[in-house]
C-alpha positions as CSV (number, residue, x, y, z in Angstrom):
1,M,20.6,-33.8,-73.3
2,L,18.0,-31.2,-75.1
3,N,18.9,-31.6,-79.0
4,R,17.3,-28.9,-81.8
5,A,15.5,-30.8,-84.0
6,N,17.4,-29.1,-87.6
7,I,21.0,-29.8,-85.7
8,L,20.2,-33.4,-86.3
9,K,19.0,-33.4,-89.9
10,G,21.9,-33.7,-91.9
11,Y,24.0,-36.3,-88.9
12,K,25.9,-39.4,-90.3
13,L,24.1,-42.7,-89.3
14,K,25.9,-45.7,-88.9
15,S,25.0,-49.5,-87.9
16,L,27.3,-52.0,-86.6
17,D,29.4,-52.5,-89.9
18,D,28.5,-49.9,-92.1
19,E,27.1,-46.0,-92.1
20,I,24.2,-46.0,-93.9
21,G,23.9,-42.0,-94.6
22,R,22.3,-39.2,-92.9
23,L,19.1,-38.2,-90.5
24,K,16.5,-36.9,-92.6
25,E,13.7,-35.7,-90.0
26,F,11.5,-37.3,-87.6
27,Y,7.7,-39.1,-87.3
28,F,6.1,-38.2,-83.9
29,D,3.3,-38.5,-82.2
30,D,0.7,-35.7,-81.4
31,K,-0.4,-37.7,-78.3
32,H,2.3,-38.0,-76.2
33,W,4.8,-35.5,-78.5
34,T,7.1,-37.9,-78.8
35,I,10.0,-39.4,-81.4
36,R,8.7,-42.7,-82.9
37,Y,10.8,-43.1,-86.1
38,L,14.3,-41.2,-87.2
39,V,14.1,-41.0,-90.8
40,A,17.2,-41.9,-92.9
41,D,19.0,-40.3,-96.0
42,T,20.4,-44.0,-97.5
43,G,21.4,-41.9,-101.4
44,N,21.6,-44.5,-103.4
45,W,21.4,-47.3,-101.2
46,L,17.1,-48.3,-100.3
47,S,16.4,-44.7,-102.5
48,D,13.0,-46.6,-103.2
49,K,12.5,-47.4,-99.4
50,L,11.6,-45.0,-96.2
51,V,13.6,-45.9,-93.9
52,L,12.7,-46.5,-90.8
53,I,15.1,-46.8,-87.3
54,S,13.1,-46.6,-84.0
55,P,14.9,-45.2,-81.3
56,H,15.0,-48.7,-79.4
57,A,18.2,-49.0,-81.8
58,L,19.6,-45.9,-80.8
59,A,23.4,-46.7,-79.3
60,T,25.3,-43.3,-79.3
61,L,24.6,-39.7,-80.3
62,T,28.0,-37.9,-79.9
63,K,27.9,-33.7,-81.6
64,E,31.4,-33.8,-81.7
65,Q,31.3,-36.2,-85.2
66,Q,27.5,-35.6,-86.0
67,K,27.3,-39.0,-85.7
68,I,24.4,-41.2,-84.4
69,E,24.7,-44.8,-83.8
70,F,22.9,-48.0,-84.0
71,N,22.9,-51.6,-82.6
72,L,21.1,-52.5,-85.9
73,T,23.4,-54.4,-88.6
74,K,22.9,-53.0,-92.3
75,K,21.4,-56.7,-93.0
76,Q,19.1,-56.4,-90.4
77,I,17.6,-53.2,-91.8
78,E,18.2,-53.9,-95.1
79,D,15.5,-57.2,-94.6
80,S,13.1,-55.1,-91.7
81,P,10.1,-54.0,-93.7
82,F,9.8,-51.6,-95.5
83,L,7.5,-49.2,-97.2
84,D,7.3,-47.0,-100.0
85,S,8.9,-43.7,-99.8
86,D,4.8,-42.2,-100.7
87,R,2.7,-44.3,-98.0
88,N,0.9,-43.0,-94.9
89,I,2.6,-45.5,-91.6
90,S,-0.3,-47.5,-90.7
91,R,-0.9,-49.2,-87.2
92,Q,-1.2,-52.7,-89.1
93,F,3.0,-51.7,-91.0
94,E,4.2,-51.2,-87.4
95,E,3.2,-54.2,-85.4
96,L,4.7,-56.1,-89.0
97,Y,7.7,-53.5,-87.7
98,Y,7.8,-53.7,-84.1
99,E,7.6,-57.5,-84.0
100,Y,10.5,-57.7,-86.9
101,Y,12.6,-56.0,-84.7
102,G,11.5,-57.8,-81.4
103,W,10.9,-54.5,-79.4
104,P,7.7,-53.2,-77.1
105,M,5.1,-51.9,-78.6
106,Y,4.4,-47.9,-77.6
107,W,1.4,-48.0,-77.4
108,D,0.4,-51.1,-75.1
109,G,0.8,-50.0,-72.7
110,P,0.8,-46.3,-70.3
111,Y,3.8,-44.9,-71.0
112,I,5.1,-43.1,-73.9
113,W,6.8,-46.2,-74.5
114,G,4.4,-48.7,-74.1
115,P,4.7,-50.6,-70.8
116,Y,7.8,-48.0,-70.3
117,P,8.6,-45.0,-69.3
118,R,11.9,-44.5,-71.1
119,I,13.7,-46.7,-74.5
120,I,14.4,-50.3,-74.0
121,H,17.9,-50.1,-76.0
122,Y,18.7,-54.2,-75.0
123,R,16.7,-56.7,-77.2
124,E,13.1,-58.2,-75.9
125,K,12.3,-61.8,-76.5
126,W,8.8,-60.8,-78.2
127,C,5.8,-61.9,-76.8
128,I,2.6,-63.6,-78.9
129,Y,0.7,-60.2,-79.7
130,T,-3.1,-60.8,-79.5
131,Q,-4.7,-58.0,-80.4
132,E,-6.3,-58.0,-84.1
133,M,-4.1,-55.6,-86.2
134,K,-6.0,-52.6,-87.7
135,E,-5.8,-51.1,-90.8
136,C,-5.8,-47.6,-89.4
137,N,-3.2,-44.5,-89.6
138,S,-1.2,-44.6,-86.5
139,Q,-1.4,-40.8,-87.1
140,L,2.2,-40.0,-86.8
141,R,3.3,-36.7,-88.7
142,T,6.5,-35.6,-90.0
143,T,9.2,-32.7,-88.3
144,N,9.3,-31.2,-91.9
145,D,6.1,-31.4,-92.5
146,V,4.9,-29.1,-89.3
147,L,7.8,-26.5,-89.8
148,G,6.2,-23.6,-90.4
149,H,2.7,-24.3,-89.4
150,H,0.9,-21.0,-87.7
151,I,0.7,-20.9,-84.0
152,H,-3.1,-18.7,-82.8
153,S,-4.1,-18.2,-79.6
154,E,-7.1,-15.7,-79.1
155,D,-8.0,-16.7,-82.6
156,I,-4.6,-14.4,-83.3
157,R,-1.9,-15.9,-85.5
158,I,1.2,-15.7,-83.3
159,G,3.6,-16.5,-85.5
160,N,5.2,-20.2,-86.6
161,I,6.7,-23.2,-85.8
162,E,10.1,-22.6,-86.7
163,D,11.9,-26.2,-84.6
164,F,11.7,-28.7,-81.8
165,I,13.7,-29.1,-78.8
166,I,14.3,-32.8,-78.9
167,D,15.2,-35.1,-75.3
168,D,17.1,-37.7,-77.0
169,E,17.1,-39.7,-73.6
170,T,13.2,-40.0,-74.0
171,W,13.3,-39.3,-77.3
172,A,10.1,-36.2,-76.2
173,I,9.9,-33.3,-77.8
174,H,9.8,-30.8,-74.9
175,Y,8.9,-27.5,-76.8
176,L,8.2,-26.3,-80.2
177,I,10.8,-23.3,-80.8
178,I,8.1,-20.2,-81.9
179,D,8.9,-17.1,-84.3
180,A,6.3,-14.8,-82.7
181,Q,6.8,-12.0,-85.9
182,N,3.2,-11.6,-86.4
183,L,3.2,-10.3,-82.6
184,L,6.5,-9.3,-81.0
185,P,9.0,-9.5,-84.9
186,G,12.3,-10.4,-83.9
187,K,11.4,-12.2,-80.3
188,K,11.2,-16.3,-79.7
189,F,10.3,-18.4,-77.3
190,I,9.1,-21.9,-76.4
191,V,6.1,-23.6,-75.8
192,S,5.3,-26.9,-74.1
193,P,3.1,-29.2,-76.3
194,K,0.9,-29.7,-73.6
195,W,-0.6,-25.8,-73.8
196,I,-1.3,-27.0,-76.7
197,E,-5.2,-27.4,-77.2
198,H,-5.9,-29.2,-80.9
199,I,-3.9,-28.7,-84.4
200,N,-5.5,-28.3,-87.7
201,Y,-3.3,-30.4,-90.2
202,K,-5.0,-28.9,-93.6
203,E,-5.0,-25.4,-92.0
204,S,-1.4,-26.0,-90.9
205,K,-2.7,-24.2,-87.8
206,V,-1.4,-24.8,-83.8
207,F,-3.7,-23.1,-81.4
208,I,-2.5,-22.8,-77.5
209,H,-4.3,-22.0,-74.8
210,L,-2.2,-18.8,-73.8
211,P,-3.4,-15.2,-73.8
212,Q,-1.7,-12.9,-75.5
213,K,-0.6,-11.2,-72.8
214,T,1.0,-14.5,-71.3
215,I,3.0,-14.6,-74.7
216,K,4.0,-11.2,-74.0
217,Q,5.5,-12.0,-71.1
218,L,7.5,-15.2,-72.0
219,P,10.7,-15.5,-71.6
220,E,13.0,-14.8,-75.2
221,Y,14.3,-18.0,-76.3
222,S,18.2,-19.4,-76.9
223,H,19.8,-22.4,-76.6
224,E,21.6,-21.5,-73.6
225,S,18.7,-19.7,-71.6
226,L,16.6,-22.8,-72.2
227,L,19.7,-24.9,-69.8
228,S,19.0,-22.9,-67.1
229,D,16.6,-24.2,-64.0
230,N,15.0,-20.6,-64.1
231,F,14.4,-20.8,-67.3
232,S,12.7,-24.1,-67.6
233,S,11.1,-23.9,-64.2
234,I,8.3,-21.4,-66.3
235,Y,7.3,-24.4,-68.1
């Protein structure tokens, strides 16, 4: 099912034995455009740590109760590898994190989830990982950081990124919602990540390879229209 990232923020997060906080934001990679971690706001519990939960741990997502449940105990989360809240996520940290939980590493295979095209929601016995650990950053970004980035086409600013549309089965980002305030005031449309040429994070700019004429002909976005087959076939 498709969900807006901003709608999911604030959902209650529940482990197998206790509520652990609320959803704060997401980390995603801009190679596969896939959510890699949910970031928890744990209140006073582990408040000085960056609490990350992989979609591998997801059990259920209930919109009616605004709740996400995980197949992890609170103790497992508490004992997992942590980063200080102001540190970047490195590949070295991710290897320790995935080894701790025993999940297949998403960068170690041909699919968006490594050896699998979909998330494995059950534990797999961890095999020895022999590749030398790397110190380099894994280039993950948070959805909060990218919100508001300027969308450009043909060197013209079209508008800003307003939200992300996420598939809660694969946790891939299917679309970005664009407020086209600079080109078409009052209109919103969606773009597929496959249309993105490159991103300049330093200048908060995202460049898409669509001419302005095509953009002006895109159907206006609404969540109801997005779910229709005719609308989605355009993308």
